[in-house]
N, C-alpha and C positions, 0 to 999 in steps of 0.2 A: 611547314614553318623550315623555312631556307639558312641550312649552316655552311660554315666553311668545313671542310672533312675533321680539320681539328676540334670542331667545337661538339661535329658529330659524333665523334669516337668518345668524348668526356660525357656527352649526355649517355649513350648505350653503355657506354664502359660503368658508370652510376648507378645505372637500374640491373647489372649481370648480375649481382648478387643476391639481390631481394626477389629477382625472377628466376633462376636458380633456386633458390632456397623453396619459392612456393611453389616450382613444377616439383620436385623432389617430396615436396609433404603431399601432396595430391596424389601422386602416383606411388608412392611407396610406403605410405600411410594410411592403409585403407580401413584401416580398423579405429580411425577417428570416427565422431560424431558427424551426422552428416549435416548440422548448419556450420561447423567450423570446416568442413572440407569445401562445402558452398561457400564459404566466406575468402577462404583460398582461393576458389576457382575467381570469382570475382576480382581479386587482388591481382591476378595473373592476369586477367583480360586488361586490366587498368595498365599495366605493366606494358601488353603489346599495345595496348594503343597510344600509346606514349612514343612506343618508337616505329608504330603507323604514319606517324605524322613528320618525321624526319625525312627531310628533303637535301640535296645538296646544293649550295651555290654553283652557278649562276641561274641554272633552269629550274630547279626545285625537284630535281628527278630524286625516286628514292634510291640509295646507296646499292651498289653490288650485293648480291649472295653472299661472297666472301666478307665484305667490311662484318657484315651482321655475325656470319659464324665467325670467325676470328675472334670477335669481341665478347660474344655469349658461351661459345663453347670451346674453342681452340686454346686461348692464352689461359680460361681455368682452372681446363680439366685434363687438356690432352698431354698424355706422359705419366699422369698421374691419378686416371679416372676414379677407378678403386677406392683411393685413399682420401680425395677430394670429396668425393659422396660419403665416405661415413664419416668425416669430418661435418658434413652439412649432419648424417643421421645424429649423431652425439649431440651435436646443438639441439637439433628438434628434441631430442630425448629429455635434456636439460628443463629446456623452452617449458616441456608439456608433463610435465613429471609429477604435477598433480591433478592433472586429467583423468579423470577416474579412477577406478579399484585394480587397473592392470597395470603392468609393467608396459611402457612405451616400446614399443620393437617394431620396426617397418615389416611391412610385409613381401616383401622385394630385396634380394639383395645388392649388395653396392655396386656388383658386377652389372646385375638386371638393370637396373636403376642406369648406369654409366653409356650402356649401350642404346638406352630409351632415347635419354638425354642426346644422345650422336644423331639417333634418328629424329628426332624431333627437331633439333636446333638444323639438321640438315633444310629438311621442309621449312621450318620456321623461316630460316631466311633463304629461300628459293621464293616463299609466298611474299614477305616484304619486299625483297629487289622487287618485284610484279607489282605491288601495291595492292594485291589480294587480303581477303579480311583472313589473317589465319586462326579466328577462336576455335575453329572447330577442330583442332589439333588437341584443344586441350580437355584430358581425360575428364 
């Protein structure tokens, strides 16, 4: 799908929060049941597929890596990485408080998760800009 840069930015920005939330769930909450984690991975793949079809007019070329990185990581996280990851942790704990008989706690720290997100979004952005399939990046 070929979009103007402004429309492509809207589409990526619209996917950013849910994509990052699901990535955090998969990476930082390893103590959830396998079927639920598999569901989150499926959702991540679906979000990534929506990013993979974005092309820029007039030639339908994939946007550059910086385009994806800025919208998926830099704008939502950079400068407040641990704080913003902690907000996601809190939301996930609230959303899944009734899952099982133990408190919902992340298996990674906010700092570990933020570092992983930085690495992942760097690689994801590079792969998307080259038209490569980034599904193998999903843990």
